[in-house]
C-alpha positions in Angstrom: -23.7 -10.7 -9.8 -23.2 -13.4 -12.2 -24.4 -14.2 -15.8 -27.6 -16.4 -15.6 -29.1 -18.1 -18.7 -32.4 -16.6 -19.6 -34.2 -19.8 -19.1 -33.2 -20.1 -15.6 -33.5 -16.4 -14.6 -36.9 -16.3 -12.9 -36.2 -19.4 -10.8 -32.8 -18.0 -9.9 -34.3 -14.6 -9.0 -36.8 -16.2 -6.7 -34.1 -18.3 -5.1 -32.0 -15.1 -4.5 -34.8 -13.1 -3.1 -35.5 -15.8 -0.6 -32.1 -16.8 0.4 -29.5 -13.9 -0.3 -29.1 -10.6 1.0 -26.7 -7.8 0.2 -24.4 -6.9 3.0 -25.1 -3.1 4.0 -21.4 -2.6 4.7 -19.5 -4.3 1.8 -22.3 -4.9 -0.7 -21.3 -8.6 -1.0 -24.1 -11.2 -1.6 -24.3 -13.1 1.6 -26.7 -16.0 2.4 -29.3 -14.7 4.8 -28.5 -17.5 7.3 -24.9 -16.3 7.4 -25.4 -12.6 7.4 -25.2 -12.1 11.2 -22.1 -14.1 11.4 -20.6 -12.2 8.4 -21.3 -8.8 10.0 -19.8 -9.9 13.3 -16.7 -11.4 11.8 -15.9 -9.0 9.1 -17.4 -5.6 10.0 -17.2 -5.5 13.8 -15.0 -2.5 14.9 -11.7 -3.6 16.6 -8.9 -1.5 18.0 -5.4 -2.1 16.8 -2.5 -2.0 19.3 -1.8 1.5 17.9 -5.3 2.5 19.1 -6.6 3.0 15.7 -10.2 1.7 15.2 -11.2 -0.3 12.0 -13.3 -3.1 10.8 -11.9 -6.5 11.6 -11.5 -7.5 8.0 -9.0 -4.6 7.6 -6.8 -5.2 10.6 -4.5 -7.8 9.1 -3.6 -5.5 6.2 -3.2 -2.5 8.5 -0.9 -4.5 10.9 1.2 -5.7 7.9 1.6 -2.4 6.0 0.5 0.8 7.7 0.5 0.3 11.5 3.0 2.7 13.0 3.8 -0.1 15.6 4.4 -2.9 13.1 7.7 -4.7 13.6 10.5 -3.8 11.1 14.2 -4.7 11.0 17.0 -2.1 11.2 19.0 -2.2 7.8 22.3 -1.9 9.8 21.9 -4.2 12.8 18.9 -6.4 12.0 17.3 -5.7 15.4 13.5 -5.7 15.3 11.7 -2.5 16.4 8.4 -0.6 15.8 8.2 1.2 12.5 7.6 4.5 14.3 11.0 4.1 16.0 13.0 3.0 12.9 14.1 6.3 11.5 15.5 7.5 14.8 17.3 4.2 15.5 18.8 4.0 12.0 20.1 7.6 12.2 21.9 6.5 15.5 22.8 3.0 14.3 24.2 4.0 10.9 26.4 6.6 12.6 28.4 4.0 14.4 31.8 3.0 12.8 33.4 -0.2 12.0 36.9 -0.8 10.7 37.2 -1.7 7.0 38.8 -5.1 6.5 40.8 -3.9 3.5 42.2 -0.4 4.4 41.7 -0.4 8.2 40.0 2.9 8.3 36.9 3.4 10.6 33.9 3.7 8.3 30.4 4.8 9.1 28.1 1.8 9.1 25.7 3.4 6.7 28.5 3.8 4.3 30.0 0.3 4.5 28.2 -0.9 1.4 29.6 1.9 -0.8 33.0 2.1 0.8 34.6 -0.7 -1.3 34.3 1.5 -4.4 36.4 4.2 -2.8 38.6 2.0 -0.5 42.1 2.7 -1.4 
C-alpha cells in the first residue's frame, strides 16, 4: 500500500508475499508472524458494561462517546452519572430553586445563567 521504486518492485513483492498478510477483518497489512496476535487483540469480540458486543478495537471509542452507561456530569450540580440517566436527572435538578444574590427572588437553577439579564 505504498509507492515502491520500479527497480525494487520485484524484490519488494517477493518479500511481501512471504512475510505480509492482509487481515481478513480490517484489510491492514500485517506481518504473518503477528497476525494471530493482531486478530486476538484487535478483532476479538468483547462485551461492554452496557452489554453491547463489539470488536475490542472499537470498545474505547464506544465507552467514550456512545455507550449509554458512559459517565457524564450534570450541568447544574456537577454530579457524575450515567448518560442514560442524565436527562431525567437534569429535569429534576434544574427545577430546583436558589435565591438570586441581587434581587433575592427564588430562581429555577436552569434559569440562573439567564436571570441576570432580567434581574430587576
